N, C-alpha and C positions, 0 to 999 in steps of 0.2 A: 273363608278359611279362620278359624279361629286360633289365637295364637297361643289361648290357654290350653288348649285339648292337644295341641301338637306337642312330639317330644321335644322338650327345652335343648336338650342336649343337638338336637338336628340342625339350629342355628350355626352352633360352632362348625360340626363337621362341614356343613356345606362353604362357612367361611373358609376352613382350611383347605378344601378341597379345590376352592376357585384361586385361592391365594397359591396355591402349589402348581396349578395350571399355569397360570399366569404369571410364575415368580414374583409376584408380590408380597408386601407384608400383610399378614393376616388380620391384622388390627384395621389397617384400610378398609377390610372388605366387612369388618363388623361396623365400623364408623359408616359405610354405607347403606347397612343393612337399620342401622339406628334412625337413620337418615331417612330413608323410605318407610319405614314402620310410623316416624313422627308425622310424614305426609300424609301418611293412611287415616293416623286418629285427628290431622285437621277437617278432613272430610268428614269424617263422622261427627265430631263435636263443633268444629267452627273453624273457619280459615283464618279467623283473627285472633283465634288463639295461640298464646304462646305453650307447645307441649315440646315436649322433652323425652326421648327415649333412649334407655341405658338398658344394655345386654351384659349380664354378668359374664365374665371370661371364664368364669370355671363351671357355673351351671347351664348357663343359655338361659338363663330368666331374665324375660324382659318385664323392664318397669317402665310405668306410662305416669308423666308428673306434668301436671300443670304449674306454669311459672307466672306469677303477677309481680310487677314492680311498684313500688311506692312511688308516686310523683305528687308534684305540688298540683293544687287543686286548678288552677289557671292554666297548666300545661298537659291537663288531661285530654287524650284524644280517644285511645283505645280502651273501651270500657271492657273488653274481654281479657286484655293483657296487662292493665294497669288498673291502679285505685287510689284515691285519695288517702291521706294519713287518718282522717276520720275513719274511712272504711277499712282500712288497716289494723283500726284499733281491735275488731271484732276477733281476729284470728291471732294478734299478737301485742305482748306487751310493748309500749313506748316505742312504738314504730318510727322511723325517720324515713326521708327522702333518697331514695336509691336503693333501699332495702328490699330483697324480694320473700313474697311469702310463696312456697313451693308445697303442694300438696298431690298425693297419690290418686290417679284417677283410673279407673277399670281398664283392660285391655280391650281391643277393638275387635270387631268380627269382621274381617276383611273379605268383603265380596268380589266378585270375579275382578270387576273392572278394578277396584282398589289392588288386588292383588298384581293386577297385570303393570298398572302404575310403580308399585313399589319395586317388580322386576326390573321396568326400565331404569328407575332410579340407580339401582345396584349397577347394573350393567354401564349404567354412563359414567359412575363414579369408580367402576374397576378399571374400565377403558383410560380414562385420565391419569389414574395410578399408574396404569402399565405405561402411558405415555411418559409420565415422568420417571419412570424408571429406567426406561430406554432412552432417555435424552439425558440423563444423569451417568448412563453407562458410557454412554457413547461420545460426549462431550470433550471428556479430556484424551479422548484417543484419536482426535483430530489433530494429522498430521502423521499417522504411524501407517503402516502397511496391516491390512487385514486378508484373511481367507475366507472365501465364500461359495456358495454354489448356485448357478444359474438356475431361478426358477421359471422366468420367463421374459418373453422380450416385446415391449410394446411401442410400436412407433418408431424402432430405432434404438431405444433405451433398453438398457438390460437391468433389470431387477434380481439384484442377487440377497440370496437367505447367509445373513451373520450370524446364525446362532438364534440371539435373542432379538432380533427384528430383520426389516426389511432395509436395504439400503438400494440408489439407484446409480447405474453408470450409465451416463448420457453420452449420445451419439457423439458429441463432439470430443468427447474424453476417452474415446477408443483409438487404439493405435491402428492407422489405417483402415482396412475393410475387414476388422475381426468380425468375426460372427460366432454364435456360442447358442449351442443347444442346451436345452432344460438338461439339468444334472449332471454338466461341465462344472469341474472346479476352477477356480479364478481368482487370484491375487490381485490386491488394487491398493491403493492409496486413500485414506480418508481425507478427502480436500476439504468439506465443512459437513458442519453438524449445525441445523438451524431447527429452532423451534417455530412451528407453526399451527395454525388453527386445526388441521385434520391431523397433527402430531407431529413429532419430532423427524425429520428429515436429514437421513446419512447420504450424503453425496460423495460417490468415490471418482477416482481416477486412475488413467493409465499412461498419459500424455503429461502430467505434470515433472518437471524437471527435478520436483522434490522426489517423486515416487522411484527416480534412478538414483539418488542420493542413497534413500533409504535401504533399497534394494543392495547395493555396495557397503552399507552400513552392516547387512545381515551376512555378507560373504567372506568380508573383508576383517579380521578380529582385530586389526589394529585401529580400524577408524571406528568402530563399536568401543572400542578400549579409550580414545581420544587420542591415540600417539599419532595417527593421521587424521589431518581435518581437510574436509571437502569445503573449499572455498567458495566456486560457481561450479552452476550447471546450466549447459544451455542445450535446446534439444530440437530438433525436428523429427517428432515421432514416428518411429517406424523405420526412418532411414538413416539417419546419421546423427550424434551427438558428442558434445566435449565437456570435459569435466575435471577442473583443475585443483589439486589436491596438494598438501603442505605438511610438512612436520619439522619439529625443532630437533627432533633427535639424529643426529649427524650420522648415525648407526645403521639408518635405514632408509633405502631408497623408495619414497613414497609410491612411484611409478610402477615400479618392479611389484612390491607389494599388492598395489590392486589387479596386478594382470595375473599373477600366482604363477603356479610351475606350470609350466605348458600352457599358460592362459586360462587355467581352469577357472579362476575366480571371474574374470572377466567375461569369460566363455558364458558362465551359469546366467549374467545378467544380461547377455546380448539373446541368450536363446530366453528367456522372459519377456525379453523386449520386441519379440518376433523378429530376431536377427539385424536388429537398429546398430549400425556401424559405431564403435565407442571410439574417440583420443582422447586419451588419459595426458592431461599437460601437468607439469611443473609449476606450480603457483610462484611468482616471484615479485615481491615488493615493488621492483623497479618496474614501473608499468612498459616501457617500450621493450625491457628485456622479456617481459610477459606476453605482450602481443607477439612476440616476433615466435613465442613458444606457441600461442594458441593459432597463430596461421599455419602449423604445420599441416601438410609436408611441405609448402615452399618455401622457397628461400628468401629472405629479405636483405636487402642491401643497407638501407637507411630508414630510419624512423625519425619524424620530426613530430614534438608532442605539444600541444597547446592546452595544459592544464586548465586553464581560468573558462577556456569554452568547451572543455571535456572533449576534446576533437585531436584525432591524431592523423598524421600523413605518414602512408608508409610507401618507399620505392623498393620494387622489385625488378629483377632483371627481365628484359623483353620476354623471352621464352617462358617464364615464371609466372605471367598475368592471368592465363587463364585457369592454372593451379590453385592463386591466392586467392582467386575469385569464388571458383567451384563451380559447380554446375547450378544454373537459375541463381549464383549468387549465393550458396548453401555454407561456404567456406567461411567468407567474410563477414556473411550475418551471424553465424554462429557464433565466431569469433570475437564480434562487437559485442554480442550478448553475454558472452563470457566475462569479457574484461569492462563493461558497460562503459565504453568509448565508442565515439563514432569517428566510424575508419575511411579513411579516403586513401583509394590504392593507384598508384600510377606508374608509368613502367619508366625505367633510367632514361629511354628517348623523350617521353612524354615531359620528365622532370626538367630534362635540358632545355626543350623548347620553352616550357614555362618559364624557366629564371633568364633564358636569352630575350624574354619577351619583358619580363620586367627591368631587366638590366637596361633595356633599350626605353622603356617608358619614364625611366627615372633621368636617365641621360638627356633625353628630349626635353624632360622637366627644368633640370637645371640649366639647359641651354638657352632656353626661351624667358625664362623668368630671372635667372641672375646674369643674362649676356655673357654665356662662357663659350668659349669652342668646344668641341665635341672632346679632345682630349683631356681637357680640364674635367671637363662635366664628369666622363667615365672615370677619371682619379677619386672624384667624391664618392660614386656609386662604388667604386670598388673598395672604400674605406668603410664603407657599412651606411652612409648616410641614405636615407629613403624619403626624407621631406624636407621641404623647406623650413618647416618648424625646428627640425633638429638644428639645420645651419644656422638659423637665426638667433636661436638661446642657448647652445652648447658653451662649454668654454673655450676658450680662445686656442688653450692649449691643444685640443681634440682636432682643430682644424690644422694647426701648425705641424703636427706630426705627418701631414701630406708632404711628400717629396715637392719642393718646388714653392711652399706656402712659408713665407715670414707673418710678423704681426701685422704688419701694414696690410697683406694681402689678405690675412683672416680677418680683419676688420672690416674691409671692404667687401668680402663676401657676407658678411654678417649686415651690414648696411643695407646691400643691395635685397637681400633677402626679407629683412625687416620692411624696408619700403614698400616691397612689392606686396607683403602681407596687408600692411596696414591701407595699401590703396585696394584692396581685395576688401577688405575689411568694410571701407568706406561705401563702396559699390554694394556690398551686401546689405548695409545699414538702409542706403536709398531704397533697394527693393523690398525690405521687408516693410517700410513705411508704405510704400505703395501695395503690398499688399494687404495692409490693414493691420499690422500688428502694434499691439498697444506698447507704449512708452514705457510702463512698468515693466515688461516684458523684456524691452530692449536691453534697459539698465540692469537686468538680472544679473545679479555676481556669478560666474562659475559659466556662462552659456556665452558662445563665442558667436558671432555675427551668422558663421557656416553654420553651427549648431541650431541657432532660431530658422534658418531658412530651411531646414531637415523638418524643422517643428510646423514650421508654417503650411509646408506642402502637405503636411498630413492634419491639418485644418487646428492647431494649437495656436492662438493667438494672444492670449492672455495669459496672467499669472493664474485664474482660477482654474482654466481648461489645463495647465500645466499640473496644476496641486491635484488633479483628479487623476494623473498618471498612475500605474503602477511601475516597480522600478525594473523589470522585466522588460516593460513596453519600453523602455527608454534604453537600458542595456542589453537587452538580447537574452538568450538564456536556452535551457533545453528542457524539454519535456519527454517523458514515455508514453507513447500510445500502442496498447496491443504488443508491449514487449519492444517496440520498435522508438528509438531514440529522435525526436522530430525536433529541427531547429527553429527558435522563434528569432526573428531578425529582430532587433532593437533600433528606435528611431537614431540613437546617438552612436548606436554601438560602432560605427566605422571612425568614431573622434574617439575609440578609445574608452570611453565612459563605461566604468565598471560597475556592479551592482550595489556596491557601497556606496560610491560617488552618485550615483543617482538615487540613492535613498536620502543621502543627506539634501540632494538639491530638492527632491520632492517635500522634505520636511521645513526646509526654509520658505519654501512657498506657502505652505499651510500655517507657518506662524505670522508670517506677514498679512496673510488673509484673517489669522485670528480663530482658525478652526483648532489651533493647537496651540496650549500654554508652555512657552518656553521654559518657565520653572519645573514644570513636569519632566523634561526632557534633559534639563543641566545636570542631575545627579548621574544621568548615564553618562554623559560627555565627561563629566569631571573624573569620574571610575575611568572612563578610557585615558583621559589625559593622566592621570596618575600611573597606570600599567605603560603607557608609554616613558613615561619619565623613570619608572623602574628599571625597563628594558635598557634605557640610553644608559643609566647610572650603570 
């Protein structure tokens, strides 16, 4: 095929047709044609030549040019695309390194193989442009709802036509046992748009909590306008869900607005989610109140919150336990996900038994260690004392508020508690030395003998091993695995060591070992000290 004999406008017409079909910029198709013609010319004139082709955007005329660059003589490598300054003097006046000499060359006659190769280049470039266009179009739509038409099903995954591309609804993102046939209309949440070698991949979901939130945004104008805010969503797809809502507008009932007249708004969402039952919960910044709402329809007697551990204990009447937990733990699991808290549920009877057991254990502790009779030990427990350390180191006034305890008795109680703790510490130190704990760790400021025993049981017997610890390994913490909060027990958690205290202890060990320069962390400490002084002031 000779370019010169072809209708020059045919190139532009072809580019326009392809661009219109693939919905891409016509200039991208023309550039692909230019590259394919350049490759064909190289196969005719020589692959080492630097040949450029330009197609006039108005006339369609293709111009072939050979480019040679002026380089220093010692750097000359490609004699077809480069030339020295001396050689360049034949073609230009006062040539300089870096200049290019461009000359027009005759168009090539493309044989069958060259034409086929050019076609492949054009198709490849068009595919790349189409993929880029598709990615750019959908990347900003992640996190929104899209309507599509089912094209086919592959190994349980549904391929959906979303207009200018295809998307995939994987089997684990379908609600329950949903099945679709070709041509069915489907509404999904765009969970992720990812660029891959085979082109942009659009992944859909119907099980994501965000899908339900977006559906409510479509059905409830107050949510769309920002008057009502969706705080959190938890779902057991196809079965049950909870959603918490909040508004600063006192004249609007956020729950009622989401339910709609005769339940019309929430029913539209339920129908889309295959009959999924939805509990709409009023959000409250007070976590215990929010949790009581989240556990509906169960009634709650009492809530005890441990903010540091992110854990909450809920006491319910005996006849409400099964309702609070729900079928297969569904209600408490959804409430936990909604509030982002780890929830323990006890009946009133179970709590009473546990508290009685704690009372008896503490009473026995004080009787055995302080040589007290049962009545006096019970008085201490009733006043809130839970450990020997509390008795040993509180102000005397706090002990003297107990009926029958004067200053002399309070001092005697503290003396006995301190003597017992000192004896216990000495025994622990002897055991630590027998276990091979190094002296430097025994003398480490901030670690009691009991703490050191807990560390030694885990194989930490010197400062270097202690310095390698992470803060959560000492203080404990919570992590989220597959949407469930999982507790990590800390080695020193039972001693009340917080994450901040664990960080300070570990940093001190690293400074002692020379791993950290204390001058590098002193500005932080001084800043914290200044902030504390300002707060005190």
